[in-house]
N, CA and C atoms of all chains as a GROMACS GRO file, in nm:
protein
  456
    1MET      N    1  -0.755  -8.523   5.929
    1MET     CA    2  -0.613  -8.473   5.857
    1MET      C    3  -0.605  -8.278   5.935
    2LYS      N    4  -0.533  -8.307   5.990
    2LYS     CA    5  -0.522  -8.171   6.041
    2LYS      C    6  -0.412  -8.156   5.936
    3VAL      N    7  -0.423  -8.000   5.864
    3VAL     CA    8  -0.366  -7.949   5.702
    3VAL      C    9  -0.390  -7.788   5.805
    4ARG      N   10  -0.188  -7.676   5.826
    4ARG     CA   11  -0.194  -7.524   5.837
    4ARG      C   12  -0.203  -7.464   5.722
    5VAL      N   13  -0.286  -7.353   5.724
    5VAL     CA   14  -0.224  -7.233   5.596
    5VAL      C   15  -0.178  -7.125   5.673
    6ASP      N   16  -0.086  -7.042   5.638
    6ASP     CA   17  -0.038  -6.915   5.668
    6ASP      C   18  -0.105  -6.853   5.508
    7VAL      N   19  -0.159  -6.716   5.584
    7VAL     CA   20  -0.193  -6.687   5.497
    7VAL      C   21  -0.167  -6.470   5.573
    8MET      N   22  -0.010  -6.381   5.473
    8MET     CA   23  -0.009  -6.345   5.500
    8MET      C   24   0.004  -6.241   5.361
    9LEU      N   25  -0.010  -6.056   5.416
    9LEU     CA   26  -0.004  -6.021   5.315
    9LEU      C   27   0.170  -6.027   5.185
   10LYS      N   28   0.100  -5.964   5.104
   10LYS     CA   29   0.229  -5.976   5.021
   10LYS      C   30   0.360  -5.858   5.080
   11THR      N   31   0.396  -5.893   5.080
   11THR     CA   32   0.566  -5.801   5.039
   11THR      C   33   0.491  -5.645   5.001
   12GLY      N   34   0.515  -5.540   5.045
   12GLY     CA   35   0.534  -5.422   4.965
   12GLY      C   36   0.358  -5.381   5.048
   13VAL      N   37   0.324  -5.435   5.050
   13VAL     CA   38   0.138  -5.448   5.045
   13VAL      C   39   0.186  -5.309   5.226
   14LEU      N   40   0.140  -5.260   5.234
   14LEU     CA   41   0.106  -5.180   5.314
   14LEU      C   42   0.016  -5.239   5.424
   15ASP      N   43   0.083  -5.246   5.542
   15ASP     CA   44  -0.015  -5.370   5.709
   15ASP      C   45   0.046  -5.265   5.851
   16PRO      N   46  -0.107  -5.184   5.787
   16PRO     CA   47  -0.205  -5.091   5.951
   16PRO      C   48  -0.136  -5.141   6.046
   17GLN      N   49  -0.274  -5.294   6.025
   17GLN     CA   50  -0.278  -5.416   6.127
   17GLN      C   51  -0.150  -5.373   6.245
   18GLY      N   52   0.013  -5.447   6.124
   18GLY     CA   53   0.092  -5.451   6.164
   18GLY      C   54   0.180  -5.340   6.257
   19GLU      N   55   0.145  -5.234   6.138
   19GLU     CA   56   0.195  -5.058   6.226
   19GLU      C   57   0.139  -4.995   6.382
   20ALA      N   58   0.023  -5.081   6.404
   20ALA     CA   59  -0.065  -5.042   6.529
   20ALA      C   60   0.000  -5.148   6.604
   21VAL      N   61   0.062  -5.251   6.620
   21VAL     CA   62   0.152  -5.347   6.711
   21VAL      C   63   0.175  -5.300   6.715
   22ARG      N   64   0.341  -5.200   6.587
   22ARG     CA   65   0.480  -5.162   6.658
   22ARG      C   66   0.459  -5.099   6.709
   23HIS      N   67   0.418  -4.961   6.680
   23HIS     CA   68   0.363  -4.886   6.816
   23HIS      C   69   0.357  -4.940   6.928
   24ALA      N   70   0.232  -4.953   7.001
   24ALA     CA   71   0.158  -5.022   7.069
   24ALA      C   72   0.301  -5.093   7.144
   25LEU      N   73   0.364  -5.180   7.086
   25LEU     CA   74   0.484  -5.237   7.166
   25LEU      C   75   0.600  -5.083   7.205
   26GLY      N   76   0.621  -5.009   7.162
   26GLY     CA   77   0.667  -4.903   7.198
   26GLY      C   78   0.703  -4.833   7.279
   27SER      N   79   0.524  -4.769   7.285
   27SER     CA   80   0.438  -4.747   7.401
   27SER      C   81   0.469  -4.851   7.487
   28LEU      N   82   0.464  -4.919   7.527
   28LEU     CA   83   0.428  -4.984   7.631
   28LEU      C   84   0.660  -5.067   7.682
   29GLY      N   85   0.692  -5.010   7.608
   29GLY     CA   86   0.881  -5.005   7.586
   29GLY      C   87   0.988  -5.063   7.619
   30PHE      N   88   0.893  -5.156   7.475
   30PHE     CA   89   0.983  -5.217   7.340
   30PHE      C   90   1.068  -5.197   7.320
   31ASP      N   91   1.210  -5.129   7.382
   31ASP     CA   92   1.277  -5.135   7.228
   31ASP      C   93   1.352  -5.184   7.128
   32GLY      N   94   1.327  -5.154   6.993
   32GLY     CA   95   1.398  -5.231   6.891
   32GLY      C   96   1.308  -5.298   6.855
   33VAL      N   97   1.195  -5.285   6.804
   33VAL     CA   98   1.116  -5.360   6.696
   33VAL      C   99   1.082  -5.289   6.602
   34GLU      N  100   1.155  -5.350   6.521
   34GLU     CA  101   1.229  -5.296   6.427
   34GLU      C  102   1.094  -5.257   6.279
   35GLY      N  103   1.015  -5.408   6.258
   35GLY     CA  104   0.880  -5.452   6.217
   35GLY      C  105   0.740  -5.534   6.261
   36VAL      N  106   0.657  -5.483   6.197
   36VAL     CA  107   0.551  -5.579   6.262
   36VAL      C  108   0.502  -5.657   6.124
   37ARG      N  109   0.474  -5.777   6.108
   37ARG     CA  110   0.352  -5.786   6.028
   37ARG      C  111   0.256  -5.885   6.054
   38GLN      N  112   0.188  -5.893   6.068
   38GLN     CA  113   0.066  -5.947   6.079
   38GLN      C  114  -0.051  -6.081   5.990
   39GLY      N  115  -0.074  -6.166   6.026
   39GLY     CA  116  -0.110  -6.233   5.963
   39GLY      C  117  -0.209  -6.294   5.960
   40LYS      N  118  -0.300  -6.498   5.889
   40LYS     CA  119  -0.366  -6.547   5.935
   40LYS      C  120  -0.348  -6.651   5.928
   41VAL      N  121  -0.331  -6.766   6.038
   41VAL     CA  122  -0.347  -6.907   6.094
   41VAL      C  123  -0.422  -6.968   6.031
   42ILE      N  124  -0.519  -7.029   5.983
   42ILE     CA  125  -0.614  -7.095   5.926
   42ILE      C  126  -0.584  -7.324   5.995
   43GLU      N  127  -0.630  -7.366   6.122
   43GLU     CA  128  -0.604  -7.480   6.116
   43GLU      C  129  -0.719  -7.485   6.029
   44LEU      N  130  -0.721  -7.644   5.900
   44LEU     CA  131  -0.839  -7.719   5.873
   44LEU      C  132  -0.806  -7.860   5.925
   45GLU      N  133  -0.934  -7.923   5.981
   45GLU     CA  134  -0.972  -8.073   6.067
   45GLU      C  135  -1.020  -8.066   5.902
   46LEU      N  136  -0.933  -8.153   5.808
   46LEU     CA  137  -1.029  -8.210   5.663
   46LEU      C  138  -0.992  -8.329   5.676
   47ALA      N  139  -1.105  -8.412   5.601
   47ALA     CA  140  -1.122  -8.602   5.515
   47ALA      C  141  -1.004  -8.642   5.555
   48ASP      N  142  -0.974  -8.756   5.591
   48ASP     CA  143  -0.823  -8.834   5.541
   48ASP      C  144  -0.873  -8.813   5.381
   49GLY      N  145  -0.705  -8.765   5.320
   49GLY     CA  146  -0.709  -8.796   5.196
   49GLY      C  147  -0.739  -8.705   5.096
   50THR      N  148  -0.766  -8.594   5.161
   50THR     CA  149  -0.776  -8.414   5.063
   50THR      C  150  -0.706  -8.417   5.044
   51THR      N  151  -0.634  -8.369   4.885
   51THR     CA  152  -0.514  -8.324   4.864
   51THR      C  153  -0.460  -8.170   4.836
   52GLU      N  154  -0.356  -8.156   4.894
   52GLU     CA  155  -0.309  -8.072   4.830
   52GLU      C  156  -0.355  -7.919   4.767
   53ASP      N  157  -0.437  -8.042   4.613
   53ASP     CA  158  -0.480  -7.939   4.545
   53ASP      C  159  -0.583  -7.872   4.675
   54THR      N  160  -0.662  -7.954   4.690
   54THR     CA  161  -0.787  -7.910   4.717
   54THR      C  162  -0.784  -7.817   4.766
   55VAL      N  163  -0.658  -7.810   4.904
   55VAL     CA  164  -0.629  -7.725   4.974
   55VAL      C  165  -0.609  -7.592   4.895
   56LYS      N  166  -0.566  -7.591   4.775
   56LYS     CA  167  -0.470  -7.486   4.740
   56LYS      C  168  -0.621  -7.450   4.685
   57GLU      N  169  -0.709  -7.495   4.611
   57GLU     CA  170  -0.778  -7.502   4.577
   57GLU      C  171  -0.951  -7.335   4.649
   58MET      N  172  -0.925  -7.404   4.803
   58MET     CA  173  -0.995  -7.404   4.922
   58MET      C  174  -0.905  -7.231   4.949
   59CYS      N  175  -0.780  -7.206   4.930
   59CYS     CA  176  -0.727  -7.119   4.981
   59CYS      C  177  -0.702  -6.977   4.842
   60GLU      N  178  -0.710  -7.052   4.697
   60GLU     CA  179  -0.723  -6.970   4.587
   60GLU      C  180  -0.894  -6.829   4.609
   61LYS      N  181  -1.054  -6.929   4.687
   61LYS     CA  182  -1.174  -6.951   4.630
   61LYS      C  183  -1.194  -6.843   4.737
   62LEU      N  184  -1.152  -6.895   4.850
   62LEU     CA  185  -1.196  -6.793   4.952
   62LEU      C  186  -1.109  -6.776   5.118
   63LEU      N  187  -1.007  -6.862   5.137
   63LEU     CA  188  -0.921  -6.866   5.277
   63LEU      C  189  -0.811  -6.722   5.258
   64ALA      N  190  -0.759  -6.686   5.107
   64ALA     CA  191  -0.632  -6.634   5.106
   64ALA      C  192  -0.742  -6.458   4.949
   65ASN      N  193  -0.679  -6.369   5.025
   65ASN     CA  194  -0.672  -6.272   4.841
   65ASN      C  195  -0.607  -6.281   4.824
   66THR      N  196  -0.578  -6.311   4.717
   66THR     CA  197  -0.469  -6.377   4.655
   66THR      C  198  -0.402  -6.229   4.520
   67VAL      N  199  -0.562  -6.170   4.583
   67VAL     CA  200  -0.442  -6.005   4.511
   67VAL      C  201  -0.370  -5.951   4.614
   68ILE      N  202  -0.336  -5.966   4.700
   68ILE     CA  203  -0.279  -5.873   4.879
   68ILE      C  204  -0.226  -5.979   4.870
   69GLU      N  205  -0.306  -6.107   4.899
   69GLU     CA  206  -0.216  -6.231   5.009
   69GLU      C  207  -0.162  -6.342   4.967
   70SER      N  208   0.012  -6.454   5.021
   70SER     CA  209   0.034  -6.516   5.020
   70SER      C  210  -0.060  -6.644   5.056
   71TYR      N  211   0.012  -6.688   5.019
   71TYR     CA  212  -0.046  -6.836   5.085
   71TYR      C  213   0.072  -6.934   5.160
   72ARG      N  214   0.059  -6.981   5.271
   72ARG     CA  215   0.160  -7.150   5.277
   72ARG      C  216   0.098  -7.279   5.348
   73ILE      N  217   0.100  -7.347   5.251
   73ILE     CA  218   0.030  -7.468   5.283
   73ILE      C  219   0.112  -7.552   5.386
   74HIS      N  220   0.053  -7.611   5.508
   74HIS     CA  221   0.154  -7.688   5.522
   74HIS      C  222   0.034  -7.808   5.599
   75MET      N  223   0.040  -7.950   5.450
   75MET     CA  224  -0.011  -8.018   5.492
   75MET      C  225   0.031  -8.083   5.656
   76GLY      N  226  -0.082  -8.215   5.686
   76GLY     CA  227  -0.028  -8.256   5.832
   76GLY      C  228   0.019  -8.329   5.884
   77MET      N  229   1.645  -5.970   6.339
   77MET     CA  230   1.679  -6.068   6.370
   77MET      C  231   1.514  -6.086   6.354
   78LYS      N  232   1.426  -6.201   6.283
   78LYS     CA  233   1.254  -6.271   6.273
   78LYS      C  234   1.225  -6.348   6.368
   79VAL      N  235   1.109  -6.326   6.408
   79VAL     CA  236   1.072  -6.452   6.520
   79VAL      C  237   0.931  -6.419   6.470
   80ARG      N  238   0.884  -6.520   6.493
   80ARG     CA  239   0.745  -6.576   6.487
   80ARG      C  240   0.640  -6.610   6.584
   81VAL      N  241   0.513  -6.552   6.609
   81VAL     CA  242   0.453  -6.540   6.669
   81VAL      C  243   0.288  -6.638   6.675
   82ASP      N  244   0.247  -6.763   6.670
   82ASP     CA  245   0.129  -6.809   6.654
   82ASP      C  246   0.053  -6.794   6.760
   83VAL      N  247  -0.112  -6.721   6.737
   83VAL     CA  248  -0.176  -6.663   6.837
   83VAL      C  249  -0.334  -6.792   6.770
   84MET      N  250  -0.332  -6.885   6.873
   84MET     CA  251  -0.428  -6.929   6.818
   84MET      C  252  -0.507  -6.885   6.956
   85LEU      N  253  -0.703  -6.903   6.917
   85LEU     CA  254  -0.801  -6.933   7.004
   85LEU      C  255  -0.791  -7.088   7.099
   86LYS      N  256  -0.778  -7.076   7.237
   86LYS     CA  257  -0.800  -7.178   7.372
   86LYS      C  258  -0.880  -7.277   7.275
   87THR      N  259  -0.830  -7.441   7.300
   87THR     CA  260  -0.945  -7.533   7.282
   87THR      C  261  -1.039  -7.531   7.366
   88GLY      N  262  -1.234  -7.567   7.303
   88GLY     CA  263  -1.288  -7.551   7.369
   88GLY      C  264  -1.362  -7.363   7.440
   89VAL      N  265  -1.280  -7.222   7.360
   89VAL     CA  266  -1.311  -7.150   7.310
   89VAL      C  267  -1.390  -7.146   7.129
   90LEU      N  268  -1.503  -7.067   7.180
   90LEU     CA  269  -1.552  -7.098   7.095
   90LEU      C  270  -1.482  -6.996   6.991
   91ASP      N  271  -1.510  -7.051   6.809
   91ASP     CA  272  -1.478  -6.972   6.728
   91ASP      C  273  -1.523  -6.978   6.618
   92PRO      N  274  -1.594  -6.844   6.602
   92PRO     CA  275  -1.691  -6.820   6.467
   92PRO      C  276  -1.661  -6.706   6.421
   93GLN      N  277  -1.559  -6.738   6.407
   93GLN     CA  278  -1.437  -6.712   6.272
   93GLN      C  279  -1.411  -6.876   6.189
   94GLY      N  280  -1.420  -6.913   6.279
   94GLY     CA  281  -1.350  -7.064   6.205
   94GLY      C  282  -1.491  -7.119   6.155
   95GLU      N  283  -1.598  -7.100   6.234
   95GLU     CA  284  -1.762  -7.161   6.225
   95GLU      C  285  -1.747  -7.076   6.060
   96ALA      N  286  -1.799  -6.909   6.035
   96ALA     CA  287  -1.766  -6.857   5.923
   96ALA      C  288  -1.745  -6.991   5.753
   97VAL      N  289  -1.549  -6.978   5.822
   97VAL     CA  290  -1.434  -7.017   5.694
   97VAL      C  291  -1.612  -7.245   5.644
   98ARG      N  292  -1.626  -7.209   5.797
   98ARG     CA  293  -1.637  -7.355   5.792
   98ARG      C  294  -1.786  -7.418   5.710
   99HIS      N  295  -1.812  -7.320   5.718
   99HIS     CA  296  -2.010  -7.338   5.669
   99HIS      C  297  -2.000  -7.268   5.469
  100ALA      N  298  -1.829  -7.120   5.489
  100ALA     CA  299  -1.855  -7.123   5.311
  100ALA      C  300  -1.784  -7.221   5.264
  101LEU      N  301  -1.682  -7.263   5.267
  101LEU     CA  302  -1.610  -7.412   5.230
  101LEU      C  303  -1.745  -7.480   5.223
  102GLY      N  304  -1.805  -7.509   5.348
  102GLY     CA  305  -1.893  -7.640   5.265
  102GLY      C  306  -2.020  -7.629   5.189
  103SER      N  307  -2.030  -7.398   5.155
  103SER     CA  308  -2.206  -7.408   5.070
  103SER      C  309  -2.048  -7.371   4.882
  104LEU      N  310  -1.922  -7.377   4.911
  104LEU     CA  311  -1.891  -7.377   4.771
  104LEU      C  312  -1.821  -7.517   4.734
  105GLY      N  313  -1.910  -7.588   4.803
  105GLY     CA  314  -1.895  -7.730   4.771
  105GLY      C  315  -1.782  -7.834   4.805
  106PHE      N  316  -1.677  -7.775   4.897
  106PHE     CA  317  -1.576  -7.832   4.938
  106PHE      C  318  -1.586  -7.879   5.061
  107ASP      N  319  -1.696  -8.080   5.030
  107ASP     CA  320  -1.699  -8.118   5.153
  107ASP      C  321  -1.576  -8.244   5.253
  108GLY      N  322  -1.635  -8.273   5.347
  108GLY     CA  323  -1.528  -8.294   5.412
  108GLY      C  324  -1.446  -8.228   5.491
  109VAL      N  325  -1.511  -8.092   5.499
  109VAL     CA  326  -1.441  -7.988   5.583
  109VAL      C  327  -1.494  -7.983   5.794
  110GLU      N  328  -1.411  -8.055   5.850
  110GLU     CA  329  -1.454  -8.114   5.983
  110GLU      C  330  -1.466  -7.987   6.049
  111GLY      N  331  -1.355  -7.930   6.066
  111GLY     CA  332  -1.374  -7.822   6.195
  111GLY      C  333  -1.287  -7.712   6.091
  112VAL      N  334  -1.251  -7.613   6.170
  112VAL     CA  335  -1.143  -7.468   6.120
  112VAL      C  336  -1.106  -7.407   6.197
  113ARG      N  337  -1.018  -7.380   6.251
  113ARG     CA  338  -1.003  -7.269   6.406
  113ARG      C  339  -0.890  -7.148   6.311
  114GLN      N  340  -0.921  -7.024   6.331
  114GLN     CA  341  -0.837  -6.913   6.256
  114GLN      C  342  -0.747  -6.853   6.348
  115GLY      N  343  -0.649  -6.843   6.376
  115GLY     CA  344  -0.557  -6.785   6.473
  115GLY      C  345  -0.470  -6.642   6.389
  116LYS      N  346  -0.402  -6.596   6.519
  116LYS     CA  347  -0.315  -6.438   6.469
  116LYS      C  348  -0.146  -6.526   6.379
  117VAL      N  349  -0.113  -6.514   6.270
  117VAL     CA  350   0.082  -6.505   6.268
  117VAL      C  351   0.145  -6.360   6.299
  118ILE      N  352   0.206  -6.335   6.388
  118ILE     CA  353   0.289  -6.198   6.418
  118ILE      C  354   0.389  -6.277   6.349
  119GLU      N  355   0.390  -6.167   6.226
  119GLU     CA  356   0.606  -6.194   6.188
  119GLU      C  357   0.715  -6.029   6.259
  120LEU      N  358   0.769  -6.038   6.374
  120LEU     CA  359   0.880  -5.927   6.446
  120LEU      C  360   0.999  -5.932   6.396
  121GLU      N  361   1.086  -5.841   6.376
  121GLU     CA  362   1.130  -5.773   6.362
  121GLU      C  363   1.228  -5.734   6.422
  122LEU      N  364   1.348  -5.800   6.484
  122LEU     CA  365   1.380  -5.732   6.641
  122LEU      C  366   1.476  -5.733   6.589
  123ALA      N  367   1.516  -5.643   6.711
  123ALA     CA  368   1.696  -5.646   6.750
  123ALA      C  369   1.771  -5.759   6.804
  124ASP      N  370   1.896  -5.743   6.704
  124ASP     CA  371   1.982  -5.860   6.735
  124ASP      C  372   1.993  -5.878   6.919
  125GLY      N  373   1.999  -6.009   6.973
  125GLY     CA  374   1.965  -6.008   7.096
  125GLY      C  375   1.862  -5.995   7.170
  126THR      N  376   1.744  -5.993   7.132
  126THR     CA  377   1.583  -5.988   7.213
  126THR      C  378   1.599  -6.124   7.246
  127THR      N  379   1.595  -6.144   7.354
  127THR     CA  380   1.524  -6.262   7.427
  127THR      C  381   1.403  -6.349   7.467
  128GLU      N  382   1.401  -6.483   7.445
  128GLU     CA  383   1.264  -6.513   7.407
  128GLU      C  384   1.172  -6.431   7.546
  129ASP      N  385   1.205  -6.411   7.692
  129ASP     CA  386   1.163  -6.378   7.715
  129ASP      C  387   1.076  -6.217   7.711
  130THR      N  388   1.157  -6.168   7.595
  130THR     CA  389   1.102  -6.033   7.578
  130THR      C  390   1.032  -6.095   7.512
  131VAL      N  391   1.044  -6.132   7.434
  131VAL     CA  392   0.883  -6.187   7.361
  131VAL      C  393   0.808  -6.286   7.416
  132LYS      N  394   0.770  -6.383   7.468
  132LYS     CA  395   0.697  -6.346   7.606
  132LYS      C  396   0.620  -6.224   7.653
  133GLU      N  397   0.726  -6.140   7.691
  133GLU     CA  398   0.663  -5.987   7.772
  133GLU      C  399   0.620  -5.939   7.723
  134MET      N  400   0.628  -5.935   7.533
  134MET     CA  401   0.528  -5.852   7.444
  134MET      C  402   0.388  -5.890   7.464
  135CYS      N  403   0.378  -6.080   7.430
  135CYS     CA  404   0.313  -6.187   7.442
  135CYS      C  405   0.151  -6.179   7.485
  136GLU      N  406   0.232  -6.195   7.664
  136GLU     CA  407   0.127  -6.135   7.772
  136GLU      C  408   0.095  -6.027   7.807
  137LYS      N  409   0.172  -5.918   7.718
  137LYS     CA  410   0.126  -5.773   7.768
  137LYS      C  411   0.043  -5.699   7.644
  138LEU      N  412   0.090  -5.795   7.499
  138LEU     CA  413  -0.031  -5.714   7.427
  138LEU      C  414  -0.065  -5.794   7.284
  139LEU      N  415   0.053  -5.887   7.228
  139LEU     CA  416  -0.014  -6.015   7.114
  139LEU      C  417  -0.096  -6.081   7.171
  140ALA      N  418  -0.120  -6.117   7.260
  140ALA     CA  419  -0.209  -6.246   7.257
  140ALA      C  420  -0.347  -6.196   7.426
  141ASN      N  421  -0.412  -6.230   7.370
  141ASN     CA  422  -0.493  -6.198   7.458
  141ASN      C  423  -0.549  -6.328   7.599
  142THR      N  424  -0.487  -6.379   7.685
  142THR     CA  425  -0.440  -6.472   7.767
  142THR      C  426  -0.526  -6.538   7.811
  143VAL      N  427  -0.625  -6.448   7.818
  143VAL     CA  428  -0.762  -6.544   7.843
  143VAL      C  429  -0.825  -6.634   7.836
  144ILE      N  430  -0.819  -6.622   7.704
  144ILE     CA  431  -0.878  -6.711   7.586
  144ILE      C  432  -0.818  -6.731   7.435
  145GLU      N  433  -0.682  -6.734   7.477
  145GLU     CA  434  -0.648  -6.695   7.359
  145GLU      C  435  -0.443  -6.818   7.437
  146SER      N  436  -0.409  -6.858   7.327
  146SER     CA  437  -0.234  -6.938   7.369
  146SER      C  438  -0.151  -6.846   7.243
  147TYR      N  439  -0.027  -6.892   7.261
  147TYR     CA  440   0.085  -6.825   7.204
  147TYR      C  441   0.197  -6.920   7.150
  148ARG      N  442   0.278  -6.907   7.097
  148ARG     CA  443   0.346  -6.968   7.036
  148ARG      C  444   0.462  -6.933   6.986
  149ILE      N  445   0.550  -6.951   7.067
  149ILE     CA  446   0.716  -6.773   7.012
  149ILE      C  447   0.792  -6.910   6.884
  150HIS      N  448   0.846  -6.850   6.775
  150HIS     CA  449   0.946  -6.968   6.714
  150HIS      C  450   1.023  -6.897   6.710
  151MET      N  451   1.148  -6.847   6.784
  151MET     CA  452   1.223  -6.738   6.758
  151MET      C  453   1.270  -6.772   6.654
  152GLY      N  454   1.397  -6.644   6.530
  152GLY     CA  455   1.488  -6.653   6.404
  152GLY      C  456   1.578  -6.766   6.403
   0.00000   0.00000   0.00000
């Protein structure tokens, strides 16, 4: 089964990568770029029957740094 | 307006980051992890009226390395 996890920096946490992209888009001539936030998409191919709790545990232990990141789980 | 862009490695392209995560999950005791692919989520805050073509151009020029990556645009 396929599960997707989106991991984003929590609001308020400085996002240097996002800032860098915003500046680069500006210098490429794209105006109207008011903000950019960059995060991770993790697509997991898991054995059938894997529960959302197990995926949550994967996020808490490894996939997300829960001090500065939040995550959303999209089950298969 | 908010636009989300998912950038993933094209199928067939080796994903060392995904492999590293897969091994780490295994060593943390999670079995049944058959595959892991990791990509980027880019959330853009754009001026109202920005067209999908403009976002496509941003992807082609900067946000995705179209030789090895594919992207999906989710307009606001």
